[in-house]
Jmol script that loads the backbone (N, CA, C; Angstrom):
load data "model"
ATOM      1  N   UNK A   1      45.151  59.888-149.076  1.00  0.00           N
ATOM      2  CA  UNK A   1      46.053  59.238-149.839  1.00  0.00           C
ATOM      3  C   UNK A   1      46.178  57.706-149.674  1.00  0.00           C
ATOM      4  N   UNK A   2      46.592  57.532-148.087  1.00  0.00           N
ATOM      5  CA  UNK A   2      47.034  56.445-147.975  1.00  0.00           C
ATOM      6  C   UNK A   2      45.811  55.241-148.054  1.00  0.00           C
ATOM      7  N   UNK A   3      44.608  55.984-147.830  1.00  0.00           N
ATOM      8  CA  UNK A   3      43.164  55.215-147.978  1.00  0.00           C
ATOM      9  C   UNK A   3      42.826  54.665-149.426  1.00  0.00           C
ATOM     10  N   UNK A   4      43.288  55.569-150.005  1.00  0.00           N
ATOM     11  CA  UNK A   4      43.082  55.200-151.747  1.00  0.00           C
ATOM     12  C   UNK A   4      43.869  54.373-151.927  1.00  0.00           C
ATOM     13  N   UNK A   5      45.338  54.232-151.590  1.00  0.00           N
ATOM     14  CA  UNK A   5      46.116  53.389-152.186  1.00  0.00           C
ATOM     15  C   UNK A   5      45.820  51.897-151.479  1.00  0.00           C
ATOM     16  N   UNK A   6      45.030  51.583-150.680  1.00  0.00           N
ATOM     17  CA  UNK A   6      44.673  50.730-149.728  1.00  0.00           C
ATOM     18  C   UNK A   6      43.464  50.258-150.245  1.00  0.00           C
ATOM     19  N   UNK A   7      43.133  50.402-151.422  1.00  0.00           N
ATOM     20  CA  UNK A   7      41.587  50.252-152.338  1.00  0.00           C
ATOM     21  C   UNK A   7      40.460  50.619-151.128  1.00  0.00           C
ATOM     22  N   UNK A   8      40.533  51.812-150.691  1.00  0.00           N
ATOM     23  CA  UNK A   8      39.747  52.203-149.837  1.00  0.00           C
ATOM     24  C   UNK A   8      39.127  53.783-150.619  1.00  0.00           C
ATOM     25  N   UNK A   9      39.008  53.368-151.809  1.00  0.00           N
ATOM     26  CA  UNK A   9      38.640  54.923-152.282  1.00  0.00           C
ATOM     27  C   UNK A   9      37.401  55.607-151.704  1.00  0.00           C
ATOM     28  N   UNK A  10      36.575  55.052-151.498  1.00  0.00           N
ATOM     29  CA  UNK A  10      35.149  55.764-151.009  1.00  0.00           C
ATOM     30  C   UNK A  10      35.484  56.434-149.835  1.00  0.00           C
ATOM     31  N   UNK A  11      36.113  55.850-148.979  1.00  0.00           N
ATOM     32  CA  UNK A  11      36.348  56.299-147.696  1.00  0.00           C
ATOM     33  C   UNK A  11      37.812  57.364-147.630  1.00  0.00           C
ATOM     34  N   UNK A  12      38.449  57.387-148.729  1.00  0.00           N
ATOM     35  CA  UNK A  12      39.383  58.414-149.103  1.00  0.00           C
ATOM     36  C   UNK A  12      38.539  59.687-149.435  1.00  0.00           C
ATOM     37  N   UNK A  13      37.656  59.588-150.298  1.00  0.00           N
ATOM     38  CA  UNK A  13      37.039  60.698-150.978  1.00  0.00           C
ATOM     39  C   UNK A  13      35.934  61.396-149.625  1.00  0.00           C
ATOM     40  N   UNK A  14      35.623  60.388-148.824  1.00  0.00           N
ATOM     41  CA  UNK A  14      34.747  61.110-147.592  1.00  0.00           C
ATOM     42  C   UNK A  14      35.569  61.766-146.907  1.00  0.00           C
ATOM     43  N   UNK A  15      36.833  61.435-146.146  1.00  0.00           N
ATOM     44  CA  UNK A  15      37.759  62.064-145.612  1.00  0.00           C
ATOM     45  C   UNK A  15      38.092  63.251-146.002  1.00  0.00           C
ATOM     46  N   UNK A  16      38.384  63.431-147.429  1.00  0.00           N
ATOM     47  CA  UNK A  16      38.628  64.595-148.066  1.00  0.00           C
ATOM     48  C   UNK A  16      37.654  65.513-148.246  1.00  0.00           C
ATOM     49  N   UNK A  17      36.529  64.801-148.511  1.00  0.00           N
ATOM     50  CA  UNK A  17      35.607  65.826-148.722  1.00  0.00           C
ATOM     51  C   UNK A  17      34.976  66.704-147.009  1.00  0.00           C
ATOM     52  N   UNK A  18      35.599  65.763-146.177  1.00  0.00           N
ATOM     53  CA  UNK A  18      35.351  66.319-144.618  1.00  0.00           C
ATOM     54  C   UNK A  18      36.361  67.590-144.487  1.00  0.00           C
ATOM     55  N   UNK A  19      37.597  67.306-145.368  1.00  0.00           N
ATOM     56  CA  UNK A  19      38.606  68.484-145.250  1.00  0.00           C
ATOM     57  C   UNK A  19      37.944  69.604-146.302  1.00  0.00           C
ATOM     58  N   UNK A  20      37.512  69.345-146.982  1.00  0.00           N
ATOM     59  CA  UNK A  20      37.123  70.515-147.740  1.00  0.00           C
ATOM     60  C   UNK A  20      35.796  71.107-147.341  1.00  0.00           C
ATOM     61  N   UNK A  21      34.945  70.529-146.637  1.00  0.00           N
ATOM     62  CA  UNK A  21      33.858  71.137-145.621  1.00  0.00           C
ATOM     63  C   UNK A  21      34.638  72.374-144.960  1.00  0.00           C
ATOM     64  N   UNK A  22      35.666  72.361-144.404  1.00  0.00           N
ATOM     65  CA  UNK A  22      36.570  72.963-143.268  1.00  0.00           C
ATOM     66  C   UNK A  22      37.135  74.195-144.120  1.00  0.00           C
ATOM     67  N   UNK A  23      37.647  73.366-144.887  1.00  0.00           N
ATOM     68  CA  UNK A  23      38.407  74.272-145.839  1.00  0.00           C
ATOM     69  C   UNK A  23      38.268  74.242-147.734  1.00  0.00           C
ATOM     70  N   UNK A  24      37.273  75.015-148.190  1.00  0.00           N
ATOM     71  CA  UNK A  24      36.744  75.119-149.073  1.00  0.00           C
ATOM     72  C   UNK A  24      37.574  75.031-150.503  1.00  0.00           C
ATOM     73  N   UNK A  25      38.738  76.087-149.910  1.00  0.00           N
ATOM     74  CA  UNK A  25      39.827  76.310-151.098  1.00  0.00           C
ATOM     75  C   UNK A  25      40.968  75.580-151.008  1.00  0.00           C
ATOM     76  N   UNK A  26      41.004  74.386-150.582  1.00  0.00           N
ATOM     77  CA  UNK A  26      42.193  73.438-150.180  1.00  0.00           C
ATOM     78  C   UNK A  26      42.686  73.108-151.458  1.00  0.00           C
ATOM     79  N   UNK A  27      43.774  73.410-152.290  1.00  0.00           N
ATOM     80  CA  UNK A  27      43.974  72.989-153.329  1.00  0.00           C
ATOM     81  C   UNK A  27      44.052  71.515-153.356  1.00  0.00           C
ATOM     82  N   UNK A  28      44.893  71.243-152.314  1.00  0.00           N
ATOM     83  CA  UNK A  28      45.296  69.216-152.729  1.00  0.00           C
ATOM     84  C   UNK A  28      44.174  68.549-152.475  1.00  0.00           C
ATOM     85  N   UNK A  29      43.320  69.162-151.498  1.00  0.00           N
ATOM     86  CA  UNK A  29      41.848  68.149-151.251  1.00  0.00           C
ATOM     87  C   UNK A  29      41.174  68.234-152.647  1.00  0.00           C
ATOM     88  N   UNK A  30      41.062  69.446-153.404  1.00  0.00           N
ATOM     89  CA  UNK A  30      40.408  69.544-154.838  1.00  0.00           C
ATOM     90  C   UNK A  30      40.946  68.842-155.638  1.00  0.00           C
ATOM     91  N   UNK A  31      42.247  68.855-155.703  1.00  0.00           N
ATOM     92  CA  UNK A  31      43.035  68.253-156.827  1.00  0.00           C
ATOM     93  C   UNK A  31      42.955  66.620-156.324  1.00  0.00           C
ATOM     94  N   UNK A  32      43.262  66.128-155.261  1.00  0.00           N
ATOM     95  CA  UNK A  32      43.037  64.660-155.210  1.00  0.00           C
ATOM     96  C   UNK A  32      41.198  64.321-155.274  1.00  0.00           C
ATOM     97  N   UNK A  33      40.470  65.190-154.877  1.00  0.00           N
ATOM     98  CA  UNK A  33      38.986  64.701-155.064  1.00  0.00           C
ATOM     99  C   UNK A  33      38.494  64.674-156.494  1.00  0.00           C
ATOM    100  N   UNK A  34      39.439  65.719-157.414  1.00  0.00           N
ATOM    101  CA  UNK A  34      39.041  65.330-159.069  1.00  0.00           C
ATOM    102  C   UNK A  34      39.570  63.781-159.284  1.00  0.00           C
ATOM    103  N   UNK A  35      40.982  63.722-158.956  1.00  0.00           N
ATOM    104  CA  UNK A  35      41.667  62.306-159.353  1.00  0.00           C
ATOM    105  C   UNK A  35      40.570  61.212-159.143  1.00  0.00           C
ATOM    106  N   UNK A  36      40.560  61.210-157.607  1.00  0.00           N
ATOM    107  CA  UNK A  36      39.671  59.953-156.791  1.00  0.00           C
ATOM    108  C   UNK A  36      38.511  59.904-157.785  1.00  0.00           C
ATOM    109  N   UNK A  37      37.759  60.803-157.870  1.00  0.00           N
ATOM    110  CA  UNK A  37      36.214  60.529-158.345  1.00  0.00           C
ATOM    111  C   UNK A  37      36.459  60.132-159.773  1.00  0.00           C
ATOM    112  N   UNK A  38      37.252  61.079-160.669  1.00  0.00           N
ATOM    113  CA  UNK A  38      37.717  60.661-162.156  1.00  0.00           C
ATOM    114  C   UNK A  38      37.950  58.997-162.192  1.00  0.00           C
ATOM    115  N   UNK A  39      38.973  58.724-161.133  1.00  0.00           N
ATOM    116  CA  UNK A  39      39.307  57.245-161.284  1.00  0.00           C
ATOM    117  C   UNK A  39      38.172  56.053-160.867  1.00  0.00           C
ATOM    118  N   UNK A  40      37.200  56.676-160.135  1.00  0.00           N
ATOM    119  CA  UNK A  40      36.315  56.199-159.875  1.00  0.00           C
ATOM    120  C   UNK A  40      35.090  55.923-161.004  1.00  0.00           C
ATOM    121  N   UNK A  41      35.308  56.825-161.733  1.00  0.00           N
ATOM    122  CA  UNK A  41      34.306  56.854-162.644  1.00  0.00           C
ATOM    123  C   UNK A  41      32.889  58.003-162.415  1.00  0.00           C
ATOM    124  N   UNK A  42      33.305  58.671-161.562  1.00  0.00           N
ATOM    125  CA  UNK A  42      32.105  59.669-161.311  1.00  0.00           C
ATOM    126  C   UNK A  42      32.420  61.095-161.835  1.00  0.00           C
ATOM    127  N   UNK A  43      32.453  60.970-163.098  1.00  0.00           N
ATOM    128  CA  UNK A  43      32.971  62.271-163.740  1.00  0.00           C
ATOM    129  C   UNK A  43      32.246  63.384-163.327  1.00  0.00           C
ATOM    130  N   UNK A  44      31.040  63.703-163.128  1.00  0.00           N
ATOM    131  CA  UNK A  44      30.007  64.695-162.968  1.00  0.00           C
ATOM    132  C   UNK A  44      30.830  65.363-161.417  1.00  0.00           C
ATOM    133  N   UNK A  45      31.327  64.562-160.475  1.00  0.00           N
ATOM    134  CA  UNK A  45      31.934  65.279-159.543  1.00  0.00           C
ATOM    135  C   UNK A  45      33.376  65.343-159.511  1.00  0.00           C
ATOM    136  N   UNK A  46      33.976  64.625-160.408  1.00  0.00           N
ATOM    137  CA  UNK A  46      35.160  64.862-160.724  1.00  0.00           C
ATOM    138  C   UNK A  46      35.534  66.277-161.689  1.00  0.00           C
ATOM    139  N   UNK A  47      34.119  66.752-162.379  1.00  0.00           N
ATOM    140  CA  UNK A  47      34.173  68.032-163.119  1.00  0.00           C
ATOM    141  C   UNK A  47      34.005  69.169-162.024  1.00  0.00           C
ATOM    142  N   UNK A  48      33.208  68.872-161.112  1.00  0.00           N
ATOM    143  CA  UNK A  48      32.587  69.951-160.042  1.00  0.00           C
ATOM    144  C   UNK A  48      33.908  70.086-159.113  1.00  0.00           C
ATOM    145  N   UNK A  49      34.805  69.334-159.022  1.00  0.00           N
ATOM    146  CA  UNK A  49      35.906  69.781-158.338  1.00  0.00           C
ATOM    147  C   UNK A  49      36.954  70.372-159.202  1.00  0.00           C
ATOM    148  N   UNK A  50      36.984  69.978-160.277  1.00  0.00           N
ATOM    149  CA  UNK A  50      37.938  70.443-161.258  1.00  0.00           C
ATOM    150  C   UNK A  50      37.571  71.881-161.500  1.00  0.00           C
ATOM    151  N   UNK A  51      36.396  71.965-161.428  1.00  0.00           N
ATOM    152  CA  UNK A  51      35.907  73.630-161.591  1.00  0.00           C
ATOM    153  C   UNK A  51      36.299  74.582-161.053  1.00  0.00           C
ATOM    154  N   UNK A  52      35.863  73.871-159.590  1.00  0.00           N
ATOM    155  CA  UNK A  52      36.211  74.890-158.106  1.00  0.00           C
ATOM    156  C   UNK A  52      37.911  75.290-158.295  1.00  0.00           C
ATOM    157  N   UNK A  53      38.705  74.116-158.588  1.00  0.00           N
ATOM    158  CA  UNK A  53      40.000  74.273-158.568  1.00  0.00           C
ATOM    159  C   UNK A  53      40.474  75.172-159.650  1.00  0.00           C
ATOM    160  N   UNK A  54      39.869  75.002-160.593  1.00  0.00           N
ATOM    161  CA  UNK A  54      39.912  76.530-161.920  1.00  0.00           C
ATOM    162  C   UNK A  54      39.618  77.630-161.499  1.00  0.00           C
ATOM    163  N   UNK A  55      38.513  77.747-160.697  1.00  0.00           N
ATOM    164  CA  UNK A  55      38.615  78.759-159.909  1.00  0.00           C
ATOM    165  C   UNK A  55      39.213  79.637-159.325  1.00  0.00           C
ATOM    166  N   UNK A  56      40.274  78.665-158.828  1.00  0.00           N
ATOM    167  CA  UNK A  56      41.095  79.247-157.717  1.00  0.00           C
ATOM    168  C   UNK A  56      42.502  79.540-158.562  1.00  0.00           C
ATOM    169  N   UNK A  57      42.747  78.648-159.416  1.00  0.00           N
ATOM    170  CA  UNK A  57      43.948  78.897-160.201  1.00  0.00           C
ATOM    171  C   UNK A  57      43.555  78.556-161.919  1.00  0.00           C
ATOM    172  N   UNK A  58      42.876  79.832-162.420  1.00  0.00           N
ATOM    173  CA  UNK A  58      42.558  79.897-163.814  1.00  0.00           C
ATOM    174  C   UNK A  58      43.271  79.672-164.851  1.00  0.00           C
ATOM    175  N   UNK A  59      44.831  80.180-164.286  1.00  0.00           N
ATOM    176  CA  UNK A  59      46.086  80.059-165.732  1.00  0.00           C
ATOM    177  C   UNK A  59      46.853  79.068-165.391  1.00  0.00           C
ATOM    178  N   UNK A  60      47.007  78.256-164.093  1.00  0.00           N
ATOM    179  CA  UNK A  60      47.503  76.893-163.861  1.00  0.00           C
ATOM    180  C   UNK A  60      47.403  75.776-165.200  1.00  0.00           C
ATOM    181  N   UNK A  61      48.428  75.579-165.534  1.00  0.00           N
ATOM    182  CA  UNK A  61      48.485  74.454-167.005  1.00  0.00           C
ATOM    183  C   UNK A  61      48.131  72.982-166.280  1.00  0.00           C
ATOM    184  N   UNK A  62      48.561  72.964-165.137  1.00  0.00           N
ATOM    185  CA  UNK A  62      48.281  71.628-165.020  1.00  0.00           C
ATOM    186  C   UNK A  62      46.589  71.539-164.445  1.00  0.00           C
ATOM    187  N   UNK A  63      46.117  72.456-163.891  1.00  0.00           N
ATOM    188  CA  UNK A  63      44.647  72.598-163.654  1.00  0.00           C
ATOM    189  C   UNK A  63      43.792  72.588-165.157  1.00  0.00           C
ATOM    190  N   UNK A  64      44.301  73.456-166.090  1.00  0.00           N
ATOM    191  CA  UNK A  64      43.759  73.212-167.199  1.00  0.00           C
ATOM    192  C   UNK A  64      43.818  71.635-167.947  1.00  0.00           C
ATOM    193  N   UNK A  65      45.014  70.989-167.813  1.00  0.00           N
ATOM    194  CA  UNK A  65      44.960  69.495-168.272  1.00  0.00           C
ATOM    195  C   UNK A  65      44.057  68.843-167.575  1.00  0.00           C
ATOM    196  N   UNK A  66      43.755  68.948-166.192  1.00  0.00           N
ATOM    197  CA  UNK A  66      43.016  68.024-165.415  1.00  0.00           C
ATOM    198  C   UNK A  66      41.601  68.334-165.917  1.00  0.00           C
ATOM    199  N   UNK A  67      41.475  69.539-166.090  1.00  0.00           N
ATOM    200  CA  UNK A  67      40.001  70.066-166.707  1.00  0.00           C
ATOM    201  C   UNK A  67      39.425  69.221-168.163  1.00  0.00           C
ATOM    202  N   UNK A  68      40.658  69.049-168.759  1.00  0.00           N
ATOM    203  CA  UNK A  68      40.433  68.385-170.190  1.00  0.00           C
ATOM    204  C   UNK A  68      40.243  66.768-169.911  1.00  0.00           C
ATOM    205  N   UNK A  69      41.067  66.133-169.262  1.00  0.00           N
ATOM    206  CA  UNK A  69      41.052  64.970-168.704  1.00  0.00           C
ATOM    207  C   UNK A  69      39.619  64.502-168.166  1.00  0.00           C
ATOM    208  N   UNK A  70      39.061  65.219-167.499  1.00  0.00           N
ATOM    209  CA  UNK A  70      37.481  65.083-167.010  1.00  0.00           C
ATOM    210  C   UNK A  70      36.471  65.608-168.159  1.00  0.00           C
ATOM    211  N   UNK A  71      36.902  66.137-169.091  1.00  0.00           N
ATOM    212  CA  UNK A  71      35.667  66.471-170.093  1.00  0.00           C
ATOM    213  C   UNK A  71      35.650  67.755-170.030  1.00  0.00           C
ATOM    214  N   UNK A  72      36.070  68.600-169.544  1.00  0.00           N
ATOM    215  CA  UNK A  72      35.473  70.238-169.148  1.00  0.00           C
ATOM    216  C   UNK A  72      36.325  70.862-170.640  1.00  0.00           C
ATOM    217  N   UNK A  73      35.839  71.575-171.283  1.00  0.00           N
ATOM    218  CA  UNK A  73      36.534  72.373-172.279  1.00  0.00           C
ATOM    219  C   UNK A  73      37.118  73.688-171.593  1.00  0.00           C
ATOM    220  N   UNK A  74      37.822  74.224-171.920  1.00  0.00           N
ATOM    221  CA  UNK A  74      38.637  75.685-171.387  1.00  0.00           C
ATOM    222  C   UNK A  74      38.655  76.435-172.621  1.00  0.00           C
ATOM    223  N   UNK A  75      38.695  77.559-172.118  1.00  0.00           N
ATOM    224  CA  UNK A  75      39.108  78.816-173.310  1.00  0.00           C
ATOM    225  C   UNK A  75      40.051  78.725-173.695  1.00  0.00           C
TER     226      UNK A  75
END
end "model"
wireframe off; spacefill off
backbone 0.3
color backbone group
């Protein structure tokens, strides 16, 4: 998070992806990667992370809102 705030978004994304490789169901990493990728304009990547998060928490309203933000329709 600190790296993203220090205008080092690509480095923050890289670090989070490293964490996610070791902990593929880490909610915080998926949430942060969705937001960082969205903010960087990488919507395909943001959608991928949002879908993974949704698979973990399908009934979470925050996750549903995030899906809508990145252009994924939910039932």
